C-alpha positions in Angstrom: -14.8 -30.1 -5.8 -18.3 -29.6 -8.0 -21.8 -30.4 -6.5 -25.2 -30.8 -8.7 -28.0 -28.6 -8.1 -29.3 -31.4 -6.0 -26.3 -32.2 -3.9 -25.1 -28.2 -2.9 -28.5 -28.4 -0.6 -28.9 -29.5 2.9 -30.9 -32.1 3.5 -32.9 -33.2 6.8 -31.0 -36.1 7.3 -27.4 -35.2 9.7 -25.3 -37.5 8.7 -26.0 -36.8 4.9 -25.1 -33.1 5.8 -22.0 -34.2 7.4 -20.8 -36.3 4.8 -21.2 -33.6 1.9 -19.5 -30.7 4.0 -16.9 -33.1 4.6 -16.6 -33.4 0.8 -16.9 -30.1 -0.1 -13.4 -29.9 2.2 -12.2 -33.1 0.6 -11.8 -35.0 3.9 -9.4 -32.8 5.1 -8.4 -33.7 8.7 -8.3 -30.1 11.0 -12.6 -29.6 10.1 -13.4 -30.7 13.6 -16.9 -32.6 14.6 -18.2 -32.4 18.0 -21.5 -34.6 18.6 -24.1 -33.0 21.4 -27.2 -32.9 22.2 -29.9 -29.9 22.3 -33.2 -30.7 23.7 -33.2 -34.5 23.5 -31.9 -33.8 19.5 -28.8 -34.4 18.3 -26.6 -32.0 17.0 -23.2 -31.8 15.3 -20.7 -28.6 15.6 -18.6 -28.5 12.5 -15.5 -26.3 12.6 -12.2 -25.7 11.1 -9.4 -26.0 13.8 -7.0 -23.0 13.0 -9.5 -20.4 12.7 -11.8 -20.5 15.5 -11.2 -19.6 19.3 -11.5 -23.1 21.5 -12.6 -20.8 24.5 -14.7 -18.4 22.9 -16.4 -21.9 20.9 -16.9 -23.5 24.1 -19.0 -20.5 26.1 -20.5 -19.2 23.5 -21.6 -21.9 21.3 -21.3 -25.6 23.3 -22.0 -23.9 27.1 -25.8 -22.6 25.8 -26.5 -25.6 23.7 -25.9 -28.6 26.5 -27.8 -25.5 29.1 -30.5 -24.7 26.6 -34.3 -25.7 26.5 -36.7 -25.9 23.7 -36.0 -22.5 21.8 -34.3 -21.7 18.6 -30.7 -22.3 18.1 -30.7 -18.4 17.7 -31.4 -17.3 20.9 -29.3 -19.5 22.6 -25.8 -19.4 21.4 -24.0 -15.7 22.2 -22.1 -15.5 18.6 -21.9 -12.0 17.7 -23.0 -13.0 14.2 -25.6 -16.3 13.6 -26.6 -17.1 10.2 -29.3 -19.3 8.8 -28.6 -21.3 5.4 -29.3 -24.4 3.4 -26.4 -23.9 0.7 -23.4 -25.9 1.2 -21.3 -23.5 -0.5 -22.4 -20.7 1.9 -22.0 -23.2 4.7 -18.3 -23.9 3.2 -17.4 -20.0 2.9 -18.6 -19.4 6.3 -16.2 -21.7 8.0 -14.0 -20.3 6.0 -14.0 -17.1 7.7 -14.2 -18.5 11.1 -17.4 -19.3 11.6 -18.8 -22.6 13.2 -21.7 -24.8 11.9 -24.2 -26.0 13.8 -25.9 -29.0 11.9 -29.7 -30.6 14.1 -30.9 -33.9 13.2 -34.3 -33.4 11.0 -33.5 -30.1 10.1 -32.7 -29.2 6.7 -31.3 -25.4 7.9 -27.4 -24.9 8.8 -26.7 -22.3 11.6 -23.5 -20.3 11.4 -21.6 -18.7 14.2 -18.7 -16.6 14.5 -16.7 -17.8 16.9 -13.2 -16.7 14.7 -10.3 -14.6 16.2 -7.1 -15.3 14.9 -4.5 -13.3 16.7 -2.8 -10.8 14.4 0.1 -8.4 14.7 0.1 -5.4 17.2 -1.2 -2.1 16.3 2.2 -0.3 16.1 4.4 2.5 14.2 5.0 2.5 10.5 8.7 1.7 9.9 8.9 2.6 6.3 6.9 5.5 6.8 8.0 7.8 9.9 7.4 10.8 11.1 7.6 13.3 13.8 4.5 14.5 14.7 2.4 12.7 13.8 0.3 9.9 14.8 2.2 6.7 15.5 -0.1 3.4 14.8 0.2 1.9 11.5 -2.1 -0.3 9.6 -1.9 -4.4 10.0 -2.9 -7.4 8.7 -6.4 -7.7 9.4 -8.8 -6.2 7.6 -11.5 -5.1 10.4 -9.0 -3.6 11.8 -7.3 -1.3 9.3 -11.3 -0.3 8.8 -11.6 0.5 12.3 -8.3 2.8 12.0 -10.4 4.7 9.1 -13.6 5.2 11.1 -12.1 5.9 14.2 -11.1 9.1 12.2 -13.9 9.9 10.0 -17.4 9.3 12.0 -19.4 10.1 9.5 -22.4 8.2 8.5 -21.3 8.7 5.0 -18.5 6.9 5.1 -19.1 3.9 2.9 -17.9 0.8 2.1 -18.2 -1.9 -0.5 -16.7 -5.3 -0.5 -15.4 -7.7 -2.6 -13.7 -11.2 -3.2 -10.9 -11.6 -5.7 -9.5 -15.2 -6.4 -11.2 -18.3 -7.4 -8.5 -19.9 -5.0 -8.0 -17.6 -1.9 -11.3 -16.0 -1.9 -9.3 -12.7 -0.5 -11.4 -10.1 1.0 -11.2 -6.7 -0.6 -12.8 -3.2 0.2 -13.6 -0.2 -1.4 -14.0 2.5 1.1 -14.8 6.4 0.3 -17.1 9.2 1.6 -20.7 8.8 -0.4 -21.3 12.4 -0.1 -18.0 13.6 -1.6 -16.5 11.3 -4.1 -17.2 11.5 -7.7 -19.9 8.6 -9.4 -17.8 8.3 -12.3 -14.8 7.2 -10.5 -16.6 5.0 -8.0 -18.2 3.0 -11.0 -14.7 2.9 -12.9 -12.7 1.6 -9.4 -15.5 -1.0 -8.7 -15.9 -1.8 -12.5 -12.1 -2.9 -12.1 -12.1 -4.4 -9.4 -15.3 -6.6 -10.1 -13.9 -7.6 -13.3 -11.0 -9.4 -11.8 -10.9 -13.0 -12.7 -7.6 -14.9 -11.3 -6.5 -17.7 -8.8 -4.8 -15.9 -6.6 -5.3 -12.5 -4.7 -2.1 -12.4 -1.5 -0.8 -9.0 -2.0 -1.9 -5.5 -2.2 0.8 -5.1 -4.7 -0.9 -7.9 -6.7 -4.6 -6.0 -6.5 -2.5 -2.8 -7.6 -0.7 -4.3 -10.9 -4.5 -5.5 -11.7 -5.9 -2.0 -12.1 -3.5 0.6 -12.9 -3.5 2.6 -16.1 0.4 2.5 -17.5 1.6 -0.9 -16.3 4.5 -0.1 -18.5 5.4 3.5 -16.9 8.0 3.7 -14.4 6.4 5.9 -12.1 3.4 4.4 -9.3 0.2 5.5 -10.3 -1.5 4.5 -7.3 -0.3 5.6 -3.5 -0.1 2.5 -1.1 0.3 3.6 2.6 1.0 2.1 5.9 -0.4 5.4 7.8 -4.3 6.0 8.7 -3.9 9.2 8.9 -2.2 9.3 5.2 -5.6 7.6 4.2 -8.3 9.2 5.2 -6.8 12.9 4.5 -7.1 11.7 0.5 -10.8 10.2 1.6 -11.7 13.3 3.2 -10.2 15.1 -0.5 -12.9 12.7 -2.5 -10.5 9.5 -2.9 -10.9 6.2 -2.7 -9.0 3.6 -0.7 -8.9 0.2 -0.7 -8.2 -2.2 1.7 -6.9 -5.5 1.2 -7.1 -8.8 3.5 -3.7 -9.9 4.9 -2.1 -6.5 3.6 -0.5 -4.1 6.3 -1.1 -1.1 3.5 -3.9 0.4 2.1 -4.5 1.5 -2.1 -5.2 5.5 -2.3 -6.6 5.9 -6.0 -6.7 8.2 -8.2 -3.0 9.8 -7.5 -1.1 12.4 -8.4 3.0 12.7 -8.6 3.2 15.3 -6.0 1.5 13.6 -3.6 4.8 10.7 -3.2 6.8 14.0 -2.1 4.4 15.1 0.7 4.5 14.5 4.2 1.8 14.1 7.2 4.5 16.1 8.9 4.1 19.0 6.3 0.6 19.9 7.8 1.7 18.9 12.0 4.4 22.1 11.5 3.9 25.5 10.6 3.9 26.8 7.0 6.9 27.6 6.3 8.5 24.9 7.7 6.2 22.2 5.9 7.0 24.5 2.5 11.3 24.1 2.9 11.3 20.3 3.8 8.5 19.7 0.3 10.3 22.1 -1.7 13.7 20.0 -0.9 12.1 16.6 -1.6 11.0 18.2 -4.8 14.5 18.9 -5.5 15.4 15.2 -4.4 13.8 13.7 -7.6 16.0 16.1 -10.4 18.8 15.1 -8.2 18.5 11.5 -7.8 17.3 10.9 -11.7 20.4 13.6 -13.0 22.9 13.9 -10.8 25.5 11.1 -12.4 24.5 12.3 -15.3 25.4 15.6 -14.9 29.2 14.6 -13.8 29.7 11.9 -16.5 28.4 14.8 -19.5 30.8 17.1 -17.3 34.2 15.0 -17.2 33.7 13.8 -20.8 32.3 16.5 -22.6 32.1 20.2 -20.6 34.7 20.5 -18.6 34.8 24.0 -19.1 31.9 24.6 -17.0 34.2 24.3 -14.0 36.5 26.5 -12.3 40.3 25.4 -12.7 40.2 24.2 -8.6 37.8 22.0 -9.1 38.6 20.3 -12.1 42.2 20.3 -11.1 40.9 18.1 -8.0 38.4 16.0 -10.4 41.3 15.6 -12.9 43.6 14.5 -10.2 41.0 11.5 -8.8 40.7 10.4 -12.3 44.4 10.2 -13.7 44.9 6.6 -12.2 41.3 4.8 -12.8 41.2 3.0 -15.5 37.2 2.8 -16.9 35.2 5.8 -18.4 33.1 7.6 -15.9 29.8 5.6 -17.4 31.6 2.6 -15.6 32.3 3.8 -12.1 28.9 5.5 -11.8 27.4 1.5 -13.1 29.3 -0.1 -10.6 28.6 2.1 -8.0 25.6 2.4 -8.6 24.8 -1.9 -8.1 27.2 -1.9 -5.2 24.6 0.6 -4.0 21.6 -1.7 -4.3 23.6 -4.8 -3.8 24.1 -3.5 -0.4 20.3 -1.9 -0.4 19.1 -5.0 -0.7 21.4 -6.9 1.4 20.6 -4.9 4.0 16.5 -5.2 3.9 17.1 -9.0 3.8 19.2 -9.4 6.7 18.6 -9.3 10.5 18.8 -5.4 12.3 22.5 -5.8 13.9 24.0 -7.2 11.2 22.7 -5.5 8.6 24.0 -2.5 9.9 26.7 -3.9 10.2 27.0 -4.4 6.5 25.9 -0.6 5.7 28.6 0.4 7.7 31.1 -2.3 5.9 29.8 -0.9 3.0 29.8 2.8 3.1 33.4 2.8 4.9 35.7 -0.1 4.3 34.8 -1.1 0.5 33.8 2.9 -0.3 37.7 3.0 1.0 39.0 0.3 -0.6 37.7 0.7 -3.9 39.1 4.6 -4.1 42.7 3.0 -2.4 42.5 0.5 -6.0 41.9 3.4 -8.3 38.4 1.4 -9.7 36.6 4.6 -9.0 37.5 8.3 -8.3 36.6 10.2 -4.8 34.5 12.2 -6.9 32.0 9.8 -8.4 31.5 8.5 -4.6 30.7 11.2 -3.2 28.2 11.9 -6.2 26.6 8.3 -5.8 26.5 8.8 -2.3 24.5 12.4 -2.5 22.5 10.4 -5.7 21.6 7.4 -2.8 20.5 10.1 -0.2 18.3 11.8 -2.6 16.8 9.0 -3.4 15.8 7.9 -0.5 14.1 11.4 1.0 11.1 10.4 -1.0 8.2 9.6 1.8 7.4 6.3 -0.1 9.5 4.0 -1.3 8.0 3.5 -4.7 8.8 6.9 -6.3 12.9 6.6 -4.4 13.2 3.2 -6.4 11.7 4.9 -9.7 14.0 7.9 -9.4 17.3 5.6 -9.4 15.9 3.7 -12.2 15.8 6.2 -14.4 19.5 7.4 -13.5 20.4 4.7 -16.0 18.8 5.8 -19.1 19.7 9.8 -18.0 23.8 8.2 -17.8 23.6 6.4 -21.2 22.3 10.1 -23.0 25.1 11.9 -20.8 27.8 8.9 -21.7 26.8 9.7 -25.8 25.7 12.9 -26.4 26.6 15.4 -22.9 24.6 17.8 -21.6 22.4 17.3 -24.4 21.6 13.8 -24.2 20.9 14.7 -20.2 18.1 17.6 -21.7 16.6 15.4 -24.8 16.1 12.4 -21.9 14.6 14.5 -19.3 12.7 16.2 -22.2 11.0 12.5 -22.9 10.1 11.8 -19.2 8.3 15.2 -18.2 6.5 14.8 -21.3 5.8 11.3 -20.1 4.5 12.7 -16.7 2.6 15.3 -18.3 0.7 12.6 -20.9 0.3 10.1 -17.8 -2.9 9.8 -16.3 -4.0 7.6 -13.1 -8.2 6.4 -13.2 -8.8 9.5 -16.0 -7.2 12.3 -13.2 -3.8 14.0 -14.6 -0.5 12.6 -12.8 1.1 15.9 -13.6 -1.6 18.2 -12.0 -1.7 21.0 -11.3 1.3 21.8 -13.4 -0.1 19.8 -16.5 -3.2 21.1 -17.0 -1.7 24.2 -15.0 -4.2 25.0 -12.4 -3.0 28.0 -10.6 -5.2 27.9 -7.5 -3.6 24.7 -6.4 -0.1 25.9 -6.3 -0.6 26.5 -2.9 -0.3 22.9 -1.6 2.0 21.2 -4.2 6.0 23.0 -4.1 5.0 25.1 -1.3 2.1 24.8 1.6 0.1 28.1 2.9 -0.7 28.5 6.1 -3.7 25.3 6.7 -6.3 28.7 7.5 -5.6 29.2 3.5 -6.4 25.5 2.5 -9.6 26.1 2.3 -10.8 24.2 -1.2 -10.0 20.3 -2.0 -7.3 19.7 -4.9 -9.6 19.0 -7.5 -7.8 16.0 -9.2 -10.9 13.6 -8.5 -13.5 15.7 -9.2 -15.0 15.9 -5.8 -18.9 16.4 -5.6 -17.7 19.8 -3.7 -14.9 21.8 -3.3 -15.0 23.6 -0.2 -13.5 22.0 2.5 -13.7 24.9 5.5 -14.9 27.7 6.3 -14.3 31.1 8.3 -11.6 29.5 10.2 -10.0 32.7 11.9 -13.3 34.5 12.3 -12.1 35.5 16.4 -10.0 37.9 14.2 -13.4 39.9 13.1 -14.0 40.1 16.6 
């Protein structure tokens, strides 16, 4: 409801002020009203019933007012935050944030006191980004809890937060977090400009925000990294990147980001460098496998069978003897079945999902081979491809790899190895051209930066990582000094 300038200000008439606030909230029945006497002066407390803790309201607001002497409201109530305003719209906003409003007869001011405290999900280990040696706490849906997890790890006065309110209906709280002395000023201004320019009615999730601020919405690759792990978010803050928190979302968004960051895991840095490098190489190799293995099988069976030894070729030809469909139809059918099984496992309760996985992997797989719909080798290829796509620590990148397998399979069906090479060439050209908030997406390979390879395909010993990645253009590159000075003694 819109108000004229005259009605947007509170007056010294208590009943009129109450009526204005009731009209502001369209006479909703969960706007509660409690009348009291404060030093023989009529007093009314307004609050939205679902957003406040009744015990806190009683002990911190109502009892001090009833027992209070002739003092200012700010000195009597026991709330952590008390504000004073004359704007109806500001009072309405405070009510929606879990505050209560105190109105006094003959006073044109409204006092708002914090009594919110909606119980949320407790902090627990992220289910989508499990690690062995890293911390086991994860982000939750409550904005302040997520900010606390970040501040607990970076105890620096340079950690800065900027607040935004997005959504004409939802008024979703969004926070941009970065290190003031480290983050690039142009990057900060760019992110701030994109966030402040959003005009939308509702913003519910981090995924909605990601789609509104990304550079290339039609690219198959995610250009912002969404994570549930506070330790991961903090590590990117220390590199000069920016973290975006959305109230109500259990993930935070990290910008800018590069392709190789999606195949790095916190456990890489908690293990010895040989172990971390080994698993990182496996993850990057799994990306190539996920997008090209079914296509390579199709190309070999359809065009280039001479590349296989006679024994393996004989086995493949034997399994294909009674299959009436071409290899592309086999691969497409199995990929679709795989996606159906994955989606059903996600939507169903955990005990049933495990049963579906066993039924899908064993019963359906065996039956479909016995029925001569697909060959044994195709089951192996698709299973290996699925495992390779699930290796990515961030689920969005694994899904993108599986999607990219479809055009690669079509090219292999039409042109064999030449088609695969052509699609991969286009793919890597696209990766080299892509950027995230002005940062090259395929850095440090394009453009090539020799000194940053030490934390890309492999991870050198921690004491060798004495400079920050330059993809986010941090204010200074050095991040540690003489970390092994004891050797000189």
